[in-house]
LOVEX-769102 format. One record per atom (N, C-alpha, C): x, y, z; residue number from 1; atom name; chain. Coordinates in Angstrom, 1 decimal. Last residue first. Example, Ala and Ser with C-alpha at 12.3 -4.5 7.8 and 13.67 -1.06 7.14 Angstrom:
<pts>
PT	c1	c2	c3	drenfi	bagu	marti
PT	12.8	-2.2	7.1	2	N	A
PT	13.7	-1.1	7.1	2	CA	A
PT	12.9	0.0	7.9	2	C	A
PT	13.2	-5.7	7.8	1	N	A
PT	12.3	-4.5	7.8	1	CA	A
PT	13.2	-3.3	7.8	1	C	A
</pts>
This chain:
<pts>
PT	c1	c2	c3	drenfi	bagu	marti
PT	5.4	-25.3	-43.7	86	N	A
PT	5.8	-24.4	-42.6	86	CA	A
PT	5.9	-23.0	-43.0	86	C	A
PT	5.0	-27.1	-45.7	85	N	A
PT	3.9	-26.4	-45.2	85	CA	A
PT	4.2	-25.4	-44.1	85	C	A
PT	6.9	-28.8	-46.9	84	N	A
PT	7.0	-27.4	-47.1	84	CA	A
PT	5.8	-26.6	-46.6	84	C	A
PT	6.8	-31.5	-46.5	83	N	A
PT	6.0	-31.0	-47.6	83	CA	A
PT	6.1	-29.5	-47.8	83	C	A
PT	6.8	-31.6	-43.0	82	N	A
PT	7.1	-32.3	-44.2	82	CA	A
PT	6.2	-31.8	-45.3	82	C	A
PT	8.0	-29.1	-40.8	81	N	A
PT	6.8	-29.8	-41.5	81	CA	A
PT	7.3	-30.5	-42.7	81	C	A
PT	10.1	-29.5	-38.1	80	N	A
PT	9.9	-29.1	-39.4	80	CA	A
PT	8.7	-29.8	-40.0	80	C	A
PT	10.9	-29.9	-35.5	79	N	A
PT	9.5	-29.5	-35.7	79	CA	A
PT	9.3	-29.1	-37.1	79	C	A
PT	13.4	-30.7	-34.9	78	N	A
PT	13.3	-29.3	-35.2	78	CA	A
PT	11.9	-28.9	-35.4	78	C	A
PT	13.0	-33.5	-34.3	77	N	A
PT	13.7	-32.6	-33.4	77	CA	A
PT	13.4	-31.2	-33.6	77	C	A
PT	11.5	-34.5	-36.5	76	N	A
PT	10.9	-34.5	-35.1	76	CA	A
PT	11.6	-33.6	-34.2	76	C	A
PT	13.2	-34.0	-38.7	75	N	A
PT	11.8	-33.5	-38.7	75	CA	A
PT	11.3	-33.4	-37.3	75	C	A
PT	15.5	-35.4	-37.9	74	N	A
PT	15.5	-33.9	-38.1	74	CA	A
PT	14.2	-33.3	-38.1	74	C	A
PT	14.5	-38.0	-37.8	73	N	A
PT	15.0	-37.4	-36.6	73	CA	A
PT	15.0	-35.9	-36.7	73	C	A
PT	13.9	-38.4	-40.5	72	N	A
PT	12.9	-38.5	-39.5	72	CA	A
PT	13.3	-37.8	-38.2	72	C	A
PT	16.5	-38.2	-41.6	71	N	A
PT	15.5	-37.3	-42.0	71	CA	A
PT	14.4	-37.2	-41.0	71	C	A
PT	17.7	-40.4	-40.3	70	N	A
PT	18.2	-39.0	-40.0	70	CA	A
PT	17.2	-38.0	-40.5	70	C	A
PT	16.3	-42.5	-41.4	69	N	A
PT	16.2	-42.3	-40.0	69	CA	A
PT	16.7	-40.9	-39.6	69	C	A
PT	17.3	-42.4	-44.0	68	N	A
PT	15.9	-42.1	-43.8	68	CA	A
PT	15.6	-41.8	-42.3	68	C	A
PT	20.3	-40.8	-44.6	67	N	A
PT	19.6	-41.9	-44.0	67	CA	A
PT	18.2	-41.5	-43.7	67	C	A
PT	21.6	-39.3	-47.5	66	N	A
PT	20.9	-39.2	-46.3	66	CA	A
PT	20.3	-40.5	-45.9	66	C	A
PT	24.5	-38.3	-49.4	65	N	A
PT	23.4	-39.2	-49.1	65	CA	A
PT	22.8	-38.9	-47.7	65	C	A
PT	26.4	-36.8	-51.9	64	N	A
PT	25.8	-36.7	-50.6	64	CA	A
PT	24.6	-37.6	-50.5	64	C	A
PT	29.5	-37.1	-53.6	63	N	A
PT	28.1	-37.4	-53.6	63	CA	A
PT	27.6	-37.4	-52.2	63	C	A
PT	32.2	-35.3	-55.1	62	N	A
PT	31.5	-35.9	-54.0	62	CA	A
PT	30.0	-36.1	-54.3	62	C	A
PT	34.3	-34.3	-56.7	61	N	A
PT	33.4	-35.3	-57.2	61	CA	A
PT	32.7	-36.0	-56.1	61	C	A
PT	35.7	-32.3	-55.4	60	N	A
PT	35.3	-32.1	-56.7	60	CA	A
PT	34.2	-33.1	-57.2	60	C	A
PT	36.2	-33.4	-52.8	59	N	A
PT	35.4	-32.1	-53.0	59	CA	A
PT	34.9	-32.0	-54.4	59	C	A
PT	35.7	-37.0	-53.1	58	N	A
PT	36.5	-35.8	-52.8	58	CA	A
PT	35.6	-34.5	-53.1	58	C	A
PT	33.4	-39.3	-51.4	57	N	A
PT	34.3	-38.8	-52.5	57	CA	A
PT	35.0	-37.5	-52.1	57	C	A
PT	30.4	-38.9	-49.7	56	N	A
PT	31.4	-39.8	-50.3	56	CA	A
PT	32.1	-39.1	-51.4	56	C	A
PT	28.8	-37.9	-46.8	55	N	A
PT	29.5	-37.4	-48.0	55	CA	A
PT	30.5	-38.5	-48.5	55	C	A
PT	25.7	-37.8	-45.3	54	N	A
PT	27.0	-38.6	-45.4	54	CA	A
PT	27.5	-38.2	-46.8	54	C	A
PT	24.0	-35.6	-43.0	53	N	A
PT	24.2	-36.2	-44.3	53	CA	A
PT	25.6	-36.9	-44.3	53	C	A
PT	21.3	-34.7	-40.9	52	N	A
PT	22.6	-35.2	-41.0	52	CA	A
PT	22.8	-35.9	-42.4	52	C	A
PT	19.3	-31.9	-42.1	51	N	A
PT	19.4	-33.3	-41.6	51	CA	A
PT	20.9	-33.8	-41.8	51	C	A
PT	20.6	-28.6	-41.5	50	N	A
PT	19.7	-29.6	-42.1	50	CA	A
PT	19.9	-30.9	-41.5	50	C	A
PT	22.6	-26.9	-40.7	49	N	A
PT	21.2	-26.7	-40.1	49	CA	A
PT	20.2	-27.8	-40.6	49	C	A
PT	25.1	-26.4	-41.7	48	N	A
PT	24.9	-27.4	-40.6	48	CA	A
PT	23.6	-27.3	-39.9	48	C	A
PT	25.3	-25.0	-44.0	47	N	A
PT	25.1	-24.2	-42.7	47	CA	A
PT	25.0	-25.1	-41.5	47	C	A
PT	25.5	-27.0	-45.8	46	N	A
PT	26.6	-26.0	-45.7	46	CA	A
PT	26.6	-25.3	-44.4	46	C	A
PT	23.0	-28.1	-45.5	45	N	A
PT	24.2	-28.9	-45.2	45	CA	A
PT	25.4	-28.0	-45.0	45	C	A
PT	21.4	-26.1	-46.4	44	N	A
PT	21.2	-26.5	-45.0	44	CA	A
PT	22.5	-27.3	-44.6	44	C	A
PT	22.1	-26.1	-49.1	43	N	A
PT	22.4	-24.9	-48.3	43	CA	A
PT	22.3	-25.3	-46.8	43	C	A
PT	21.1	-28.6	-49.9	42	N	A
PT	22.5	-28.3	-50.1	42	CA	A
PT	22.9	-27.1	-49.2	42	C	A
PT	18.4	-28.4	-49.3	41	N	A
PT	19.2	-29.4	-48.5	41	CA	A
PT	20.7	-29.1	-48.7	41	C	A
PT	17.7	-26.4	-51.1	40	N	A
PT	17.5	-26.2	-49.6	40	CA	A
PT	18.4	-27.1	-48.9	40	C	A
PT	18.2	-27.7	-53.5	39	N	A
PT	19.0	-26.5	-53.1	39	CA	A
PT	18.9	-26.2	-51.6	39	C	A
PT	16.3	-29.5	-53.6	38	N	A
PT	17.6	-30.0	-53.4	38	CA	A
PT	18.5	-28.8	-53.0	38	C	A
PT	13.4	-28.5	-51.6	37	N	A
PT	14.2	-28.5	-52.9	37	CA	A
PT	15.6	-29.1	-52.5	37	C	A
PT	11.0	-30.6	-49.9	36	N	A
PT	11.9	-29.4	-50.0	36	CA	A
PT	12.7	-29.5	-51.3	36	C	A
PT	9.7	-32.8	-49.1	35	N	A
PT	8.9	-31.8	-49.8	35	CA	A
PT	9.7	-30.5	-49.9	35	C	A
PT	11.0	-35.0	-48.0	34	N	A
PT	10.8	-33.8	-47.1	34	CA	A
PT	9.9	-32.7	-47.8	34	C	A
PT	11.1	-36.6	-50.2	33	N	A
PT	10.5	-37.1	-49.0	33	CA	A
PT	10.1	-35.9	-48.1	33	C	A
PT	12.5	-35.1	-52.1	32	N	A
PT	11.1	-35.5	-52.4	32	CA	A
PT	10.4	-35.9	-51.1	32	C	A
PT	15.0	-34.8	-50.8	31	N	A
PT	14.2	-33.6	-51.0	31	CA	A
PT	12.7	-34.0	-51.3	31	C	A
PT	15.8	-37.5	-50.9	30	N	A
PT	15.6	-36.9	-49.6	30	CA	A
PT	14.7	-35.6	-49.7	30	C	A
PT	16.1	-37.8	-53.6	29	N	A
PT	15.1	-38.6	-52.9	29	CA	A
PT	14.8	-38.0	-51.6	29	C	A
PT	18.2	-35.9	-54.1	28	N	A
PT	16.9	-35.8	-54.8	28	CA	A
PT	15.8	-36.6	-54.0	28	C	A
PT	20.3	-37.0	-52.5	27	N	A
PT	19.7	-35.7	-52.2	27	CA	A
PT	18.3	-35.5	-52.8	27	C	A
PT	19.5	-40.5	-52.0	26	N	A
PT	20.2	-39.4	-52.7	26	CA	A
PT	19.6	-38.1	-52.2	26	C	A
PT	19.7	-42.5	-49.1	25	N	A
PT	18.9	-41.8	-50.0	25	CA	A
PT	19.7	-40.7	-50.7	25	C	A
PT	20.5	-45.6	-47.7	24	N	A
PT	21.0	-44.3	-48.1	24	CA	A
PT	20.2	-43.7	-49.2	24	C	A
PT	18.8	-47.2	-45.1	23	N	A
PT	19.0	-47.0	-46.6	23	CA	A
PT	19.5	-45.6	-46.8	23	C	A
PT	18.1	-47.5	-42.5	22	N	A
PT	19.5	-47.3	-42.8	22	CA	A
PT	19.8	-47.2	-44.3	22	C	A
PT	15.3	-47.9	-42.4	21	N	A
PT	15.9	-46.7	-41.8	21	CA	A
PT	17.3	-46.5	-42.1	21	C	A
PT	14.4	-49.2	-45.6	20	N	A
PT	14.5	-49.3	-44.2	20	CA	A
PT	15.2	-48.1	-43.7	20	C	A
PT	13.4	-50.1	-48.4	19	N	A
PT	13.1	-48.9	-47.7	19	CA	A
PT	13.2	-49.2	-46.2	19	C	A
PT	15.9	-51.9	-50.3	18	N	A
PT	14.7	-51.8	-49.6	18	CA	A
PT	14.6	-50.5	-48.8	18	C	A
PT	17.3	-51.4	-53.5	17	N	A
PT	17.5	-51.4	-52.0	17	CA	A
PT	16.2	-51.2	-51.3	17	C	A
PT	16.8	-51.2	-56.1	16	N	A
PT	17.4	-52.4	-55.7	16	CA	A
PT	17.6	-52.5	-54.2	16	C	A
PT	15.8	-48.7	-56.5	15	N	A
PT	14.9	-49.8	-56.7	15	CA	A
PT	15.5	-51.1	-56.1	15	C	A
PT	18.1	-47.1	-56.4	14	N	A
PT	17.1	-47.0	-55.3	14	CA	A
PT	16.1	-48.2	-55.4	14	C	A
PT	21.0	-49.0	-57.4	13	N	A
PT	19.9	-48.1	-57.6	13	CA	A
PT	18.9	-48.1	-56.5	13	C	A
PT	24.3	-49.0	-55.9	12	N	A
PT	23.0	-49.7	-56.2	12	CA	A
PT	21.9	-48.7	-56.5	12	C	A
PT	26.8	-47.2	-57.7	11	N	A
PT	26.1	-47.5	-56.5	11	CA	A
PT	24.8	-48.2	-56.8	11	C	A
PT	29.3	-48.5	-59.9	10	N	A
PT	28.1	-47.8	-59.6	10	CA	A
PT	27.5	-48.1	-58.3	10	C	A
PT	31.9	-48.8	-62.2	9	N	A
PT	31.5	-48.9	-60.8	9	CA	A
PT	30.3	-48.0	-60.5	9	C	A
PT	32.7	-48.3	-64.7	8	N	A
PT	31.6	-49.3	-64.5	8	CA	A
PT	31.2	-49.4	-63.1	8	C	A
PT	34.9	-46.6	-64.6	7	N	A
PT	33.7	-46.1	-65.3	7	CA	A
PT	32.5	-47.1	-65.1	7	C	A
PT	36.9	-48.0	-63.3	6	N	A
PT	36.2	-47.0	-62.6	6	CA	A
PT	34.9	-46.6	-63.3	6	C	A
PT	36.9	-51.6	-63.9	5	N	A
PT	37.2	-50.2	-64.4	5	CA	A
PT	36.4	-49.2	-63.6	5	C	A
PT	37.8	-53.8	-61.4	4	N	A
PT	36.7	-53.3	-62.2	4	CA	A
PT	37.0	-51.9	-62.6	4	C	A
PT	40.3	-56.4	-61.5	3	N	A
PT	39.9	-55.0	-61.1	3	CA	A
PT	38.7	-54.6	-62.0	3	C	A
PT	40.1	-59.7	-60.2	2	N	A
PT	40.0	-58.8	-61.4	2	CA	A
PT	39.6	-57.4	-61.0	2	C	A
PT	42.4	-61.6	-58.5	1	N	A
PT	41.2	-60.7	-58.4	1	CA	A
PT	41.2	-59.7	-59.5	1	C	A
</pts>
């Protein structure tokens, strides 16, 4: 089995994955869907007040993703408006 060098390992692009409820969205994509800033999602994750997120990697090189279903559940549960209208 041939090892793949670390530099060439990549997550699938958003265009390569279909839009279903289990698709992992980047923080940027989640922010666009919710109409909020990436900074808002970062701070909400730190305060455990935002949508559920999934973290991959170590502290120094981690990446955060969101499931579309978790974004929808957060909006419905907390009554947050999509698009920043609240």
